[in-house]
C-alpha positions as CSV (number, residue, x, y, z in Angstrom):
1,M,29.8,-61.7,115.9
2,S,31.8,-64.0,112.9
3,S,35.7,-63.8,113.1
4,E,35.9,-63.0,109.4
5,P,34.3,-60.6,106.9
6,S,31.3,-62.1,105.0
7,P,31.7,-62.6,101.7
8,L,28.8,-59.9,100.8
9,T,30.9,-57.3,103.0
10,D,34.2,-59.1,101.5
11,E,32.8,-57.7,98.2
12,L,31.4,-54.3,99.1
13,I,34.7,-53.6,100.7
14,E,36.5,-54.2,97.2
15,R,33.6,-52.5,95.4
16,Y,34.1,-49.5,97.5
17,F,38.0,-48.8,96.8
18,L,37.3,-49.7,93.1
19,D,34.5,-47.4,92.9
20,P,32.1,-46.2,95.5
21,Q,29.3,-44.7,93.3
22,T,28.6,-48.5,92.3
23,L,27.0,-49.0,96.1
24,S,23.4,-48.7,96.6
25,E,22.1,-46.7,99.2
26,T,21.3,-50.0,100.9
27,E,25.0,-51.6,100.5
28,Q,26.1,-48.2,101.9
29,A,23.8,-48.7,104.8
30,A,25.0,-52.0,105.5
31,L,28.5,-51.3,105.1
32,I,28.9,-48.7,107.7
33,R,26.9,-50.6,110.2
34,A,29.4,-53.8,109.7
35,L,32.1,-51.3,110.3
36,K,30.7,-50.4,113.5
37,E,29.6,-53.6,114.8
38,D,32.4,-56.3,113.4
39,P,36.2,-55.5,114.7
40,S,37.1,-58.5,111.9
41,V,35.4,-55.8,109.1
42,R,37.5,-52.6,110.2
43,N,40.6,-55.1,110.1
44,R,40.0,-56.2,106.4
45,F,39.2,-52.5,105.9
46,R,42.3,-51.2,106.9
47,V,44.3,-53.5,104.9
48,A,42.3,-52.9,102.2
49,A,42.9,-49.4,102.3
50,F,46.6,-49.9,102.8
51,I,47.0,-52.1,99.7
52,D,44.9,-49.5,97.8
53,A,47.2,-46.5,98.7
54,E,50.5,-48.1,98.0
55,L,49.3,-49.4,94.6
56,R,47.9,-45.9,93.8
57,F,50.9,-44.2,95.1
58,E,53.6,-46.9,93.0
59,S,51.0,-46.2,89.8
60,S,51.3,-42.3,90.6
61,G,55.1,-42.4,90.1
62,E,55.0,-39.5,92.6
63,E,58.0,-39.6,95.3
64,S,55.4,-39.2,97.9
65,S,51.6,-39.6,98.2
66,P,49.5,-39.5,101.2
67,A,47.3,-42.9,102.1
68,P,43.8,-41.6,102.5
69,I,40.8,-43.9,104.1
70,A,38.6,-43.3,100.8
71,P,39.3,-42.7,97.1
72,T,38.7,-39.6,95.3
73,S,35.1,-39.0,94.2
74,S,35.0,-38.9,90.6
75,Q,32.5,-36.2,91.1
76,G,35.2,-33.6,92.1
77,N,36.9,-33.1,95.4
78,A,33.8,-33.4,97.6
79,W,32.8,-37.0,99.0
80,P,29.6,-38.1,99.2
81,K,28.4,-38.1,102.7
82,W,28.2,-41.7,103.2
83,I,32.1,-42.1,102.0
84,L,32.3,-39.1,105.1
85,A,30.2,-41.3,107.3
86,I,32.6,-44.2,107.0
87,A,35.4,-41.8,107.6
88,A,33.9,-40.8,110.8
89,T,33.2,-44.0,112.0
90,L,36.5,-45.7,111.6
91,L,37.9,-42.1,113.4
92,L,35.2,-42.4,116.2
93,I,36.3,-46.3,116.7
94,G,39.6,-45.5,116.5
95,V,39.4,-42.9,119.4
96,L,37.4,-45.3,121.5
97,G,39.8,-48.2,121.1
98,Y,43.2,-46.8,121.2
99,V,43.7,-48.1,124.6
100,N,44.0,-51.7,122.8
101,W,45.6,-50.5,119.9
102,P,49.0,-52.7,119.3
103,A,51.2,-49.6,119.7
104,K,54.4,-49.1,122.3
105,P,53.1,-50.0,125.7
106,Q,52.3,-46.8,127.6
107,Q,54.4,-45.6,130.4
108,T,53.5,-43.7,133.5
109,Q,55.4,-40.7,134.7
110,P,57.6,-41.4,137.7
111,Q,57.8,-38.9,140.7
112,I,61.0,-37.3,140.8
113,A,63.2,-37.7,143.5
114,D,65.2,-35.0,145.5
115,N,68.7,-36.3,143.8
116,P,67.0,-38.3,140.3
117,E,70.0,-40.4,139.4
118,P,69.8,-41.0,135.2
119,T,68.1,-44.3,134.5
120,T,68.5,-45.7,130.9
121,Q,66.0,-48.2,130.2
122,P,66.7,-50.1,127.2
123,E,64.0,-50.6,124.1
124,V,63.0,-54.4,123.7
125,V,62.2,-55.3,120.4
126,T,59.9,-58.3,120.2
127,A,60.4,-60.8,117.8
128,I,58.2,-61.1,114.9
129,A,59.2,-64.3,114.0
130,Q,61.3,-67.6,115.2
131,L,63.5,-69.8,113.3
132,D,61.5,-73.2,113.2
133,V,64.0,-75.7,111.3
134,G,67.1,-75.2,108.9
135,H,69.4,-77.5,107.1
136,N,72.9,-76.2,106.2
137,H,71.9,-72.7,106.4
138,R,73.9,-69.1,106.4
139,F,72.7,-65.7,106.4
140,E,75.0,-62.7,104.9
141,P,76.7,-60.5,108.0
142,G,74.6,-57.7,108.4
143,F,71.6,-59.4,107.1
144,A,71.1,-62.3,110.2
145,P,68.4,-62.9,112.7
146,D,69.3,-62.7,116.2
147,G,70.3,-66.1,117.1
148,N,66.8,-67.6,116.1
149,E,64.5,-64.5,116.6
150,F,64.1,-62.3,113.5
151,R,62.5,-58.9,114.0
152,E,61.7,-56.2,111.6
153,G,64.1,-55.4,109.0
154,K,66.4,-57.4,105.8
155,Y,67.6,-60.6,105.6
156,H,70.0,-62.1,103.4
157,L,69.8,-66.0,103.1
158,S,73.1,-66.9,101.4
159,E,73.3,-70.8,102.0
160,G,70.9,-73.7,102.7
161,E,67.0,-73.9,103.8
162,V,65.0,-72.1,106.7
163,T,61.3,-72.1,107.9
164,L,60.2,-69.1,109.9
165,T,57.1,-69.4,112.2
166,F,55.6,-66.0,112.6
167,Q,53.8,-64.5,115.9
168,N,50.2,-65.6,114.3
169,G,51.6,-69.3,113.0
170,V,52.1,-68.2,109.5
171,A,55.3,-70.5,108.6
172,V,57.2,-69.3,105.6
173,S,59.8,-71.6,104.3
174,L,62.8,-70.1,102.2
175,E,65.4,-71.4,100.2
176,S,68.6,-69.6,99.5
177,P,69.9,-67.3,97.8
178,A,66.8,-65.1,99.1
179,R,66.7,-61.7,100.3
180,F,63.7,-60.9,102.3
181,S,62.1,-58.1,104.2
182,I,59.9,-58.7,107.3
183,I,57.8,-55.5,107.7
184,D,55.0,-56.9,110.5
185,S,53.7,-60.4,111.6
186,M,51.3,-59.8,108.3
187,R,53.5,-58.8,106.0
188,M,56.9,-59.2,104.4
189,Q,58.6,-58.7,101.1
190,L,60.0,-61.2,98.8
191,D,62.9,-59.1,96.7
192,H,64.6,-62.6,95.6
193,G,64.2,-66.2,96.2
194,R,61.5,-68.9,96.4
195,A,59.0,-68.7,99.7
196,R,56.1,-70.6,100.3
197,A,53.7,-69.6,103.1
198,I,51.3,-72.2,104.9
199,V,48.7,-69.8,106.9
200,P,46.6,-71.2,109.6
201,E,43.0,-69.6,110.5
202,S,44.9,-67.3,113.0
203,G,47.2,-65.9,110.2
204,H,44.2,-65.0,107.6
205,G,45.1,-61.8,105.6
206,F,48.9,-62.5,105.8
207,V,50.7,-60.7,102.7
208,I,53.9,-61.5,100.7
209,E,54.6,-58.7,97.9
210,T,57.2,-58.3,95.3
211,S,58.3,-55.2,93.1
212,T,55.2,-55.8,91.1
213,M,52.6,-57.4,93.2
214,V,51.1,-58.0,96.4
215,V,49.4,-61.3,97.1
216,E,47.4,-61.7,100.0
217,D,46.1,-65.1,102.0
218,L,42.4,-66.1,102.2
219,G,43.0,-69.3,104.4
220,T,45.7,-71.0,102.1
221,E,48.9,-72.5,100.9
222,F,51.0,-70.8,98.2
223,G,54.5,-70.0,96.7
224,V,56.3,-67.0,95.3
225,V,59.3,-67.0,93.1
226,V,61.4,-63.9,92.3
227,D,64.9,-64.9,90.1
228,D,67.5,-62.9,89.8
229,E,66.0,-61.0,86.2
230,Q,62.9,-60.5,88.3
231,N,60.8,-63.0,86.7
232,Q,58.2,-63.9,88.9
233,E,55.4,-66.6,89.7
234,L,52.7,-67.4,92.0
235,H,51.7,-71.0,93.0
236,V,48.2,-71.4,94.9
237,F,48.5,-75.0,96.5
238,A,45.6,-74.8,98.9
239,G,42.6,-72.1,99.4
240,E,42.3,-68.9,97.4
241,V,44.4,-65.5,97.5
242,R,43.6,-62.3,96.4
243,L,46.1,-61.1,94.1
244,H,46.9,-57.2,93.3
245,E,48.6,-55.8,90.7
246,K,49.4,-52.3,89.6
247,N,46.9,-51.0,87.4
248,S,44.6,-53.8,87.8
249,P,41.7,-54.7,90.0
250,P,42.0,-57.2,92.5
251,E,42.0,-60.5,91.8
252,L,40.9,-64.2,93.2
253,L,43.2,-67.0,92.9
254,T,41.8,-70.4,93.7
255,E,44.0,-73.5,94.5
256,N,45.9,-75.8,91.9
257,S,46.5,-72.3,90.0
258,A,49.5,-70.8,89.0
259,L,50.9,-67.7,86.9
260,A,54.3,-66.3,85.6
261,W,55.4,-63.3,84.7
262,A,58.6,-62.5,82.9
263,T,60.0,-59.0,82.4
264,D,59.9,-59.0,78.4
265,T,56.4,-60.7,78.3
266,K,52.6,-60.6,79.7
267,R,52.0,-63.2,82.3
268,R,50.9,-66.6,81.6
269,S,48.9,-69.3,83.2
270,I,51.8,-72.4,84.3
271,T,51.2,-75.8,86.1
272,P,51.5,-75.4,90.2
273,D,54.7,-77.3,91.4
274,D,54.1,-78.3,94.9
275,Q,57.6,-80.2,94.5
276,A,59.4,-77.2,93.8
277,F,59.1,-75.3,97.0
278,A,60.6,-76.2,100.5
279,T,58.4,-76.8,103.6
280,S,59.2,-77.5,107.2
281,M,58.8,-81.1,106.8
282,S,60.9,-81.5,103.5
283,I,63.7,-79.3,105.6
284,G,63.4,-81.5,108.7
285,Y,64.1,-84.4,106.5
286,K,67.2,-83.2,105.0
287,R,68.1,-82.3,108.4
288,W,67.5,-85.4,109.8
289,L,69.1,-87.0,107.1
290,D,72.4,-85.2,108.1
291,H,72.0,-86.1,111.4
292,S,71.1,-90.1,111.2
293,L,74.6,-90.4,108.8
294,K,76.4,-89.2,111.8
295,L,75.0,-91.5,114.1
296,R,75.5,-94.9,111.8
297,E,79.3,-93.6,111.3
298,D,79.8,-93.4,115.4
299,P,82.8,-95.8,115.9
300,A,80.9,-97.0,118.9
301,A,77.6,-98.1,117.1
302,L,76.9,-101.4,117.2
303,F,74.0,-101.4,115.2
304,Y,71.7,-98.5,113.5
305,F,68.3,-99.6,112.0
306,D,66.6,-96.8,109.9
307,F,63.9,-99.6,108.1
308,E,64.9,-98.5,104.7
309,T,64.7,-100.7,102.3
310,E,64.5,-101.5,98.2
311,S,61.9,-104.3,98.7
312,R,59.1,-104.3,100.7
313,K,59.4,-108.0,100.2
314,S,62.6,-108.2,101.7
315,E,63.0,-110.2,104.8
316,E,66.7,-108.4,106.0
317,V,66.5,-105.5,108.2
318,I,70.0,-103.6,107.0
319,N,72.5,-102.7,109.6
320,R,73.6,-99.5,108.8
321,A,76.0,-99.0,111.5
322,T,79.7,-98.9,109.7
323,T,81.6,-101.0,112.4
324,G,80.1,-104.2,111.2
325,I,80.0,-106.0,115.0
326,V,76.1,-106.7,114.8
327,D,75.0,-108.3,111.6
328,N,71.6,-107.4,109.3
329,G,68.5,-107.9,111.4
330,Q,65.9,-110.7,110.4
331,L,62.6,-109.9,109.4
332,T,60.4,-112.9,110.9
333,S,57.4,-111.3,110.2
334,G,56.0,-107.5,110.2
335,I,55.2,-104.9,107.4
336,W,57.2,-102.6,106.0
337,A,55.3,-98.8,106.5
338,T,56.1,-95.6,106.3
339,G,57.3,-93.7,108.9
340,R,58.0,-90.0,110.3
341,W,58.1,-88.4,106.7
342,P,56.1,-89.3,103.5
343,E,59.7,-90.8,102.2
344,K,61.0,-92.4,105.4
345,G,60.6,-96.1,105.9
346,A,59.4,-98.1,108.9
347,M,58.5,-101.4,110.8
348,L,54.9,-102.2,111.4
349,F,54.3,-104.6,114.4
350,E,50.9,-105.6,114.0
351,N,50.4,-109.3,114.6
352,T,51.1,-112.1,116.6
353,G,54.9,-113.2,116.2
354,D,56.3,-110.1,114.2
355,R,59.6,-108.6,115.1
356,V,63.0,-108.7,114.2
357,E,65.8,-111.3,115.5
358,L,69.6,-110.5,115.7
359,N,72.7,-111.4,117.7
360,I,74.6,-108.8,119.9
361,P,77.9,-110.3,120.6
362,G,80.0,-109.4,123.5
363,E,80.0,-107.8,126.7
364,Y,79.9,-104.1,127.5
365,D,80.8,-101.5,130.2
366,Q,78.4,-99.0,128.5
367,I,75.5,-98.9,126.4
368,T,73.4,-95.9,124.9
369,I,69.8,-97.1,122.9
370,M,67.4,-94.9,121.5
371,G,64.9,-94.9,119.1
372,W,61.6,-93.4,117.6
373,V,58.4,-95.1,118.0
374,Q,54.8,-94.8,117.3
375,I,52.3,-97.2,119.7
376,N,49.1,-97.6,118.4
377,R,47.2,-99.5,121.2
378,Y,48.6,-101.4,124.4
379,D,47.1,-104.9,124.1
380,F,49.4,-106.6,126.6
381,A,50.7,-106.0,130.2
382,L,54.4,-105.2,128.7
383,Q,55.2,-104.9,124.5
384,T,58.5,-105.1,123.7
385,V,60.7,-102.5,122.3
386,F,63.9,-104.3,122.5
387,N,65.0,-107.0,124.4
388,S,67.4,-110.3,124.8
389,V,66.0,-113.6,124.5
390,D,65.4,-114.6,128.1
391,Y,66.4,-112.7,131.0
392,S,69.8,-113.5,132.6
393,P,72.3,-111.3,134.8
394,G,73.5,-108.3,133.1
395,Q,70.8,-108.7,130.2
396,H,68.9,-105.4,129.5
397,H,65.0,-105.5,128.7
398,W,62.8,-102.6,127.5
399,N,59.3,-102.4,127.3
400,L,56.1,-100.4,127.8
401,T,53.5,-101.0,130.3
402,R,50.0,-101.2,129.4
403,G,49.7,-97.6,130.5
404,G,52.3,-96.2,128.4
405,S,55.0,-96.1,130.8
406,L,58.7,-97.0,129.5
407,R,59.4,-100.0,131.8
408,M,62.9,-101.2,131.9
409,G,65.7,-103.4,133.9
410,L,68.8,-105.1,134.1
411,S,68.5,-108.5,135.1
412,S,69.3,-109.3,138.8
413,Q,70.2,-105.7,139.8
414,Y,67.3,-103.3,139.1
415,D,63.8,-102.3,137.0
416,L,62.3,-98.9,136.7
417,T,59.0,-97.8,135.5
418,S,58.9,-94.3,134.3
419,K,55.9,-91.8,135.4
420,Q,55.4,-90.1,132.1
421,T,53.8,-92.1,129.4
422,L,54.3,-92.3,125.7
423,P,51.1,-91.2,123.7
424,R,49.3,-93.3,121.3
425,N,49.6,-92.9,117.5
426,M,52.2,-89.8,118.1
427,W,56.1,-90.4,117.2
428,T,58.1,-90.4,120.5
429,H,61.5,-90.4,120.8
430,V,62.9,-93.1,123.6
431,A,66.7,-93.5,124.7
432,A,68.4,-95.0,127.8
433,Q,71.8,-94.8,128.9
434,I,73.2,-97.9,131.2
435,D,76.5,-97.5,132.9
436,A,77.9,-100.5,134.5
437,E,80.9,-98.5,135.5
438,A,78.9,-95.8,137.4
439,N,76.6,-98.2,138.4
440,E,73.4,-96.1,137.0
441,S,71.1,-95.9,134.5
442,V,69.1,-93.1,133.0
443,Y,65.9,-92.7,130.9
444,Y,64.6,-90.1,128.3
445,I,61.3,-89.6,126.4
446,N,61.5,-86.7,123.8
447,G,65.1,-85.6,124.9
448,E,64.2,-85.1,128.4
449,E,65.2,-87.3,131.3
450,V,62.3,-89.5,132.9
451,G,64.2,-91.9,134.9
452,R,67.3,-92.6,136.9
453,K,68.1,-95.7,139.2
454,K,71.6,-97.0,140.9
455,W,72.4,-100.5,141.7
456,N,74.8,-102.0,143.4
457,D,76.6,-105.1,141.5
458,K,79.4,-104.7,139.3
459,I,78.1,-106.5,136.7
460,P,78.8,-106.1,132.4
461,I,76.2,-105.8,129.8
462,R,75.4,-108.3,127.2
463,Y,72.5,-109.4,124.9
464,G,73.5,-112.2,122.8
465,P,70.3,-113.5,120.8
466,S,67.7,-110.8,121.0
467,S,64.7,-109.4,118.9
468,I,63.3,-105.5,118.2
469,G,58.9,-106.0,118.8
470,A,58.7,-108.5,120.7
471,W,60.3,-111.2,123.7
472,G,61.6,-114.6,123.3
473,H,62.0,-116.6,126.4
474,T,63.0,-120.3,126.6
475,N,60.0,-123.0,127.7
476,R,61.0,-125.8,129.2
477,S,61.0,-127.9,126.2
478,G,63.9,-125.6,125.2
479,K,62.3,-123.7,122.6
480,V,62.2,-120.4,122.0
481,V,58.6,-118.6,122.3
482,Y,57.6,-115.0,121.3
483,S,55.0,-113.2,123.6
484,R,55.0,-109.2,124.5
485,D,54.4,-108.3,121.0
486,L,54.2,-104.8,120.0
487,R,51.2,-102.6,118.4
488,G,52.9,-100.1,116.6
489,R,55.6,-98.7,114.3
490,I,59.3,-98.3,115.0
491,D,61.6,-96.2,111.9
492,E,64.5,-95.7,113.9
493,I,66.6,-97.6,116.4
494,A,70.2,-97.7,117.4
495,L,72.6,-99.1,120.1
496,F,76.1,-98.0,120.9
497,S,78.6,-99.2,123.3
498,R,79.5,-95.9,124.8
499,I,77.5,-93.4,127.0
500,L,75.7,-90.4,124.8
501,S,75.8,-87.5,126.4
502,A,72.5,-86.0,127.5
503,N,72.9,-83.2,124.9
504,E,73.5,-85.3,122.0
505,I,70.2,-87.5,122.9
506,R,68.4,-84.2,122.8
507,D,70.3,-83.5,119.4
508,A,69.2,-86.7,118.2
509,Y,65.3,-86.0,119.8
510,E,65.4,-82.1,117.7
511,A,67.0,-83.1,114.5
512,G,64.1,-86.1,114.1
513,S,61.3,-84.2,115.3
514,N,60.2,-81.9,112.2
515,F,58.0,-84.1,110.6
516,Q,54.7,-82.2,110.8
């Protein structure tokens, strides 16, 4: 059985609520049969009935109104037999399926002890949505989530931007100031603000309602605006939505269309504005940028390369660290490319000899190095992320094996190969702590520890001439030649003369991970 009602069934349901007398006997039988056989049709029918009841109530002006399963017939109070058949079908199915209805869990009556002690079981309220990502966000007291969990209720976002992910996978991004209510996993109300919904297949039928309209998803991406004066906008960026307005039949809106309503004028068509609405990606980029500024201003930062450039012909890679200890890197060859976000730069290492050269003076008792890499393929037994030229005592090398493992070492002290591997064509965060005082190194992938190594001798860490994306070694004739070429992208890499804590490394990963 199909997981979604067919277009024909959708049409029958719409006509049923607009005017059931327009359905022929054949169409009546088809609708009744679909309701009996297909759960998705019954779910679609329930949603339509709920929306129809709300709209009838709003237009009636009454203080209370029942929500009938079917509309009243124009031929008096007696409903046609086939309409009663639909009601009977839904009632029978509801009785038979009661045990599967998403209500509160059924409780069994415990046996009564001789001396029973009163026990109180706290009611567990399940979160409907979770905070996926936020940037400089703050909620008003009394209208805030419980940590990162959003339950049924009202919320006031006074600062910043957030993206909520519902249980069914629906992602809703909101910009302050915003007042909204979460009704259930398939419905929310926007009283003021700007919201954008990205609805996967598992969330088809998701609804955002305002004071004057109900926007029902049909597999889409759309935005809704309600301003201070209750002027409203609806933008459809992809797919379709069904628009329900008071005293108007449902209307289908397709992608690249938009409408605006002013309180003192009729609605009008406008140009959809994709850039006017936040997404989890745009919020994630702002969050990363704030964290990036903190890293480059760290007093222990030796270099911080974000691979942003004003000219893609530039042969200089700017060191954003404010300490001034390490000069800018020199791009011998490589391709300025796109990074984790569309507006983010990266360096693509694709050809033999592609690399960034730099010189790191001094000796260090502690260092932390971390960055974001995306590996396209593994062409060699070892590929370089960041290495010193040659491999003299105290120099640190950071490579990848052909199988995707991290291969790290401190010359004359240790070598370590991680069991965990880096997937191809996916951005991955890698980090290392090297502590010459404690004689210990720890390595991380995506914020999680993947390897730890102790060594015996006290030896300072040093780099000198180094390179990103290839390893240079001095041959017998005294010339530096390069090999172990990386095949992939790096869009952020930094070196610090201190040990960043495990929490700081985890924060760096989380701050840079909302790029999808």
